[in-house]
Backbone as CSV, one residue per row, in Angstrom:
resi,resn,N_x,N_y,N_z,CA_x,CA_y,CA_z,C_x,C_y,C_z
1,MET,13.901,-10.198,20.431,14.221,-11.382,19.668,12.940,-12.160,19.392
2,LYS,12.710,-12.493,18.126,11.524,-13.256,17.743,11.755,-14.739,17.954
3,LYS,10.770,-15.377,18.559,10.809,-16.823,18.719,10.120,-17.445,17.508
4,ILE,10.871,-18.306,16.805,10.375,-18.945,15.596,10.180,-20.427,15.869
5,GLY,8.977,-20.932,15.641,8.694,-22.354,15.811,8.586,-23.039,14.466
6,PHE,9.377,-24.069,14.258,9.338,-24.835,13.015,8.502,-26.091,13.236
7,ILE,7.429,-26.223,12.462,6.554,-27.375,12.544,6.631,-28.098,11.207
8,THR,7.353,-29.196,11.194,7.583,-29.945,9.966,7.942,-31.377,10.300
9,LYS,7.642,-32.270,9.372,8.077,-33.659,9.500,9.506,-33.814,8.980
10,ASN,10.000,-32.794,8.308,11.326,-32.822,7.697,12.354,-32.328,8.720
11,ASN,12.915,-33.254,9.473,13.875,-32.887,10.517,15.127,-32.241,9.956
12,VAL,15.552,-32.664,8.781,16.740,-32.065,8.172,16.489,-30.578,7.912
13,LEU,15.334,-30.255,7.392,14.987,-28.853,7.142,14.955,-28.058,8.442
14,ALA,14.239,-28.542,9.424,14.099,-27.813,10.693,15.439,-27.653,11.393
15,GLN,16.213,-28.734,11.458,17.506,-28.662,12.131,18.475,-27.751,11.377
16,SER,18.428,-27.785,10.060,19.307,-26.926,9.259,18.967,-25.457,9.454
17,LEU,17.679,-25.135,9.433,17.275,-23.745,9.647,17.629,-23.283,11.058
18,ALA,17.371,-24.133,12.049,17.704,-23.777,13.431,19.206,-23.571,13.581
19,TYR,20.005,-24.458,12.993,21.461,-24.338,13.067,21.932,-23.055,12.385
20,PHE,21.377,-22.763,11.217,21.765,-21.551,10.495,21.454,-20.308,11.320
21,ILE,20.277,-20.279,11.918,19.872,-19.128,12.729,20.787,-18.976,13.948
22,LYS,21.063,-20.085,14.623,21.920,-20.030,15.807,23.360,-19.642,15.450
23,SER,23.781,-19.978,14.239,25.154,-19.678,13.798,25.315,-18.247,13.307
24,ASN,24.222,-17.523,13.186,24.255,-16.138,12.721,23.645,-15.228,13.778
25,PRO,24.465,-14.771,14.712,23.939,-13.969,15.825,23.325,-12.636,15.387
26,ASP,23.554,-12.221,14.152,22.930,-10.992,13.654,21.438,-11.171,13.407
27,LEU,20.997,-12.415,13.252,19.569,-12.670,13.035,18.847,-12.611,14.377
28,PRO,17.796,-11.800,14.464,17.104,-11.635,15.746,16.054,-12.718,15.997
29,PHE,16.463,-13.993,15.835,15.542,-15.105,15.982,16.056,-16.096,17.011
30,GLU,15.112,-16.718,17.684,15.406,-17.832,18.569,14.573,-19.010,18.067
31,PRO,15.228,-20.029,17.470,14.472,-21.123,16.849,14.040,-22.208,17.838
32,TYR,12.877,-22.771,17.561,12.343,-23.902,18.311,11.803,-24.912,17.301
33,MET,12.037,-26.178,17.566,11.478,-27.226,16.724,10.304,-27.853,17.470
34,LEU,9.128,-27.675,16.925,7.917,-28.234,17.524,7.567,-29.480,16.711
35,GLN,8.061,-30.616,17.140,8.035,-31.809,16.312,6.777,-32.655,16.437
36,ASN,5.938,-32.361,17.397,4.694,-33.110,17.531,3.541,-32.213,17.090
37,PRO,3.024,-32.410,15.878,1.954,-31.533,15.380,0.714,-31.507,16.270
38,ASP,0.462,-32.611,16.975,-0.714,-32.663,17.845,-0.592,-31.729,19.051
39,GLN,0.633,-31.395,19.439,0.852,-30.523,20.589,1.460,-29.177,20.217
40,ALA,1.731,-28.957,18.933,2.470,-27.766,18.495,1.766,-26.464,18.871
41,ALA,0.460,-26.400,18.713,-0.253,-25.159,19.020,-0.167,-24.828,20.507
42,VAL,-0.308,-25.828,21.359,-0.217,-25.607,22.807,1.210,-25.220,23.187
43,GLU,2.202,-25.916,22.595,3.595,-25.578,22.868,3.906,-24.148,22.433
44,ALA,3.361,-23.737,21.300,3.597,-22.382,20.814,3.057,-21.351,21.791
45,ASP,1.917,-21.630,22.379,1.343,-20.718,23.357,2.194,-20.681,24.626
46,ILE,2.618,-21.835,25.096,3.431,-21.902,26.315,4.775,-21.203,26.114
47,LEU,5.413,-21.459,24.955,6.724,-20.873,24.668,6.646,-19.421,24.191
48,LYS,5.434,-18.942,23.941,5.213,-17.583,23.413,5.932,-17.399,22.069
49,ILE,5.698,-18.366,21.175,6.263,-18.313,19.828,5.669,-17.117,19.086
50,ASP,6.522,-16.340,18.435,6.059,-15.184,17.663,5.623,-15.566,16.262
51,VAL,6.371,-16.495,15.636,6.060,-16.917,14.269,6.146,-18.439,14.189
52,ALA,5.081,-19.055,13.709,5.073,-20.494,13.465,5.281,-20.717,11.975
53,VAL,6.275,-21.525,11.650,6.547,-21.880,10.254,6.045,-23.308,10.078
54,VAL,4.954,-23.446,9.317,4.302,-24.740,9.132,4.545,-25.202,7.705
55,GLU,5.076,-26.412,7.566,5.380,-26.937,6.238,4.279,-27.876,5.753
56,VAL,3.880,-27.697,4.492,3.054,-28.682,3.796,4.055,-29.574,3.083
57,SER,4.315,-30.750,3.654,5.418,-31.577,3.174,5.174,-32.216,1.820
58,ALA,3.950,-32.534,1.504,3.637,-33.119,0.196,2.671,-32.190,-0.534
59,GLY,2.719,-32.221,-1.822,1.869,-31.335,-2.610,0.484,-31.889,-2.851
60,THR,-0.119,-32.474,-1.826,-1.455,-33.044,-1.977,-2.465,-32.230,-1.182
61,ALA,-3.703,-32.287,-1.621,-4.767,-31.561,-0.928,-4.945,-32.098,0.494
62,ASN,-4.804,-33.403,0.679,-4.950,-34.004,2.003,-3.899,-33.456,2.966
63,GLU,-2.657,-33.371,2.508,-1.568,-32.848,3.342,-1.800,-31.365,3.648
64,ALA,-2.263,-30.621,2.663,-2.554,-29.197,2.869,-3.700,-29.016,3.853
65,ASP,-4.718,-29.865,3.762,-5.835,-29.792,4.710,-5.362,-30.011,6.139
66,LYS,-4.448,-30.978,6.326,-3.900,-31.240,7.665,-3.135,-30.017,8.177
67,ALA,-2.345,-29.407,7.300,-1.570,-28.231,7.707,-2.488,-27.068,8.053
68,LEU,-3.538,-26.856,7.267,-4.464,-25.760,7.546,-5.252,-26.009,8.826
69,ALA,-5.570,-27.270,9.116,-6.235,-27.594,10.380,-5.315,-27.252,11.552
70,LEU,-4.032,-27.552,11.404,-3.057,-27.199,12.435,-2.986,-25.680,12.598
71,CYS,-2.988,-24.956,11.485,-2.941,-23.486,11.538,-4.171,-22.933,12.247
72,SER,-5.324,-23.542,12.028,-6.542,-23.117,12.728,-6.408,-23.347,14.236
73,GLN,-5.755,-24.454,14.616,-5.505,-24.707,16.035,-4.603,-23.626,16.616
74,PHE,-3.618,-23.188,15.843,-2.739,-22.104,16.292,-3.538,-20.837,16.534
75,ARG,-4.457,-20.519,15.647,-5.262,-19.304,15.792,-6.054,-19.325,17.092
76,THR,-6.490,-20.503,17.497,-7.258,-20.633,18.732,-6.351,-20.647,19.965
77,ALA,-5.315,-21.474,19.930,-4.460,-21.659,21.105,-3.486,-20.508,21.324
78,ALA,-2.979,-19.932,20.232,-1.974,-18.856,20.328,-2.322,-17.763,19.313
79,PRO,-3.371,-17.002,19.590,-3.855,-16.031,18.599,-2.857,-14.939,18.231
80,GLU,-1.893,-14.661,19.100,-0.908,-13.624,18.798,0.210,-14.130,17.897
81,CYS,0.291,-15.431,17.703,1.338,-16.047,16.892,1.035,-15.844,15.406
82,ARG,2.029,-15.347,14.681,1.902,-15.206,13.227,2.214,-16.548,12.586
83,ILE,1.591,-16.849,11.446,1.754,-18.151,10.804,2.252,-17.977,9.381
84,LEU,3.376,-18.633,9.099,3.969,-18.647,7.759,3.929,-20.085,7.266
85,LEU,3.258,-20.301,6.148,3.102,-21.636,5.588,4.145,-21.853,4.494
86,LEU,4.837,-22.984,4.563,5.783,-23.382,3.514,5.065,-24.365,2.606
87,VAL,4.948,-24.015,1.321,4.202,-24.864,0.387,5.054,-25.238,-0.821
88,PRO,4.830,-26.441,-1.362,5.532,-26.815,-2.585,4.970,-26.038,-3.768
89,GLN,5.847,-25.547,-4.612,5.411,-24.731,-5.737,4.741,-25.554,-6.829
90,GLY,5.065,-26.841,-6.931,4.599,-27.656,-8.038,3.127,-28.012,-8.023
91,SER,2.434,-27.807,-6.931,1.036,-28.205,-6.827,0.124,-26.978,-6.894
92,ARG,-0.571,-26.846,-7.994,-1.481,-25.705,-8.166,-2.587,-25.709,-7.108
93,GLU,-3.084,-26.893,-6.801,-4.160,-27.015,-5.818,-3.709,-26.515,-4.444
94,VAL,-2.499,-26.881,-4.043,-1.978,-26.451,-2.747,-1.689,-24.947,-2.760
95,ARG,-1.165,-24.440,-3.875,-0.938,-22.979,-3.984,-2.249,-22.227,-3.828
96,ASP,-3.298,-22.703,-4.505,-4.611,-22.049,-4.404,-5.144,-22.098,-2.973
97,MET,-4.919,-23.221,-2.284,-5.363,-23.337,-0.896,-4.613,-22.347,-0.010
98,ALA,-3.318,-22.143,-0.282,-2.531,-21.193,0.506,-3.054,-19.773,0.312
99,ILE,-3.383,-19.419,-0.903,-3.923,-18.085,-1.178,-5.255,-17.892,-0.453
100,LYS,-6.125,-18.900,-0.517,-7.407,-18.814,0.189,-7.204,-18.719,1.698
101,ALA,-6.207,-19.433,2.214,-5.934,-19.398,3.656,-5.472,-18.010,4.095
102,VAL,-4.687,-17.330,3.266,-4.279,-15.951,3.581,-5.496,-15.047,3.563
103,ASN,-6.314,-15.173,2.517,-7.491,-14.311,2.381,-8.500,-14.518,3.515
104,SER,-8.588,-15.742,4.022,-9.515,-16.014,5.125,-8.852,-15.869,6.493
105,LYS,-7.573,-15.451,6.496,-6.816,-15.160,7.717,-6.533,-16.392,8.586
106,ILE,-6.519,-17.578,7.958,-6.095,-18.780,8.668,-4.581,-18.730,8.864
107,ILE,-3.883,-18.186,7.852,-2.440,-17.970,7.933,-2.156,-16.510,7.610
108,ASP,-0.957,-16.064,7.949,-0.587,-14.681,7.667,0.102,-14.533,6.315
109,ASP,0.858,-15.554,5.928,1.572,-15.492,4.649,2.064,-16.886,4.308
110,TYR,2.594,-17.025,3.106,3.174,-18.293,2.690,4.380,-18.038,1.804
111,VAL,5.262,-19.020,1.736,6.400,-18.994,0.818,6.534,-20.391,0.221
112,PHE,7.147,-20.432,-0.941,7.371,-21.707,-1.596,8.618,-22.375,-1.032
113,LEU,8.586,-23.694,-0.977,9.714,-24.465,-0.441,10.990,-24.272,-1.242
114,ASP,10.871,-23.923,-2.511,12.073,-23.772,-3.331,12.552,-22.323,-3.422
115,THR,12.056,-21.478,-2.536,12.504,-20.089,-2.513,13.918,-19.999,-1.925
116,SER,14.554,-18.877,-2.087,15.907,-18.713,-1.546,15.847,-18.520,-0.030
117,LEU,16.939,-18.868,0.620,17.036,-18.689,2.060,16.945,-17.205,2.417
118,ASP,17.544,-16.345,1.614,17.477,-14.897,1.865,16.033,-14.402,1.850
119,TYR,15.255,-14.864,0.874,13.854,-14.448,0.784,13.065,-14.962,1.993
120,PHE,13.307,-16.207,2.362,12.635,-16.804,3.511,12.935,-16.013,4.787
121,LEU,14.201,-15.691,4.998,14.577,-14.916,6.191,13.992,-13.513,6.155
122,ALA,13.911,-12.904,4.971,13.280,-11.588,4.843,11.814,-11.654,5.241
123,LYS,11.134,-12.730,4.851,9.725,-12.911,5.251,9.616,-13.019,6.768
124,LEU,10.521,-13.796,7.374,10.488,-13.939,8.833,10.738,-12.602,9.525
125,LEU,11.683,-11.839,9.002,11.963,-10.528,9.581,10.770,-9.598,9.485
126,ALA,10.023,-9.710,8.402,8.866,-8.829,8.171,7.667,-9.203,9.044
127,MET,7.666,-10.408,9.542,6.489,-10.859,10.319,6.615,-10.367,11.715
């Protein structure tokens, strides 16, 4: 069973995804909400999180920089943890940053916030 850590300021999103996962026993995931970004990387290491889902909540470069800094902390604190970045599709600058982050191996992959739940779960299964 993969341990999935949700790192987001959007509690509705995190709680909804966690509830959906828990309500579908066929999904091989165990969800965790890591609500304090300052401690998320350490918590991920302690909990042995397999995949960290990090959300860029706003489509600004500043918000993306904060998320990428958090992802870099994950690489140091929990190097075995895979990182999936959730990005808003409407911001070209943030999309470009996500592509660069994959190419530089700061993150493993990214998906857009407006993607389907099926696609999102398929990405998690593949990680």
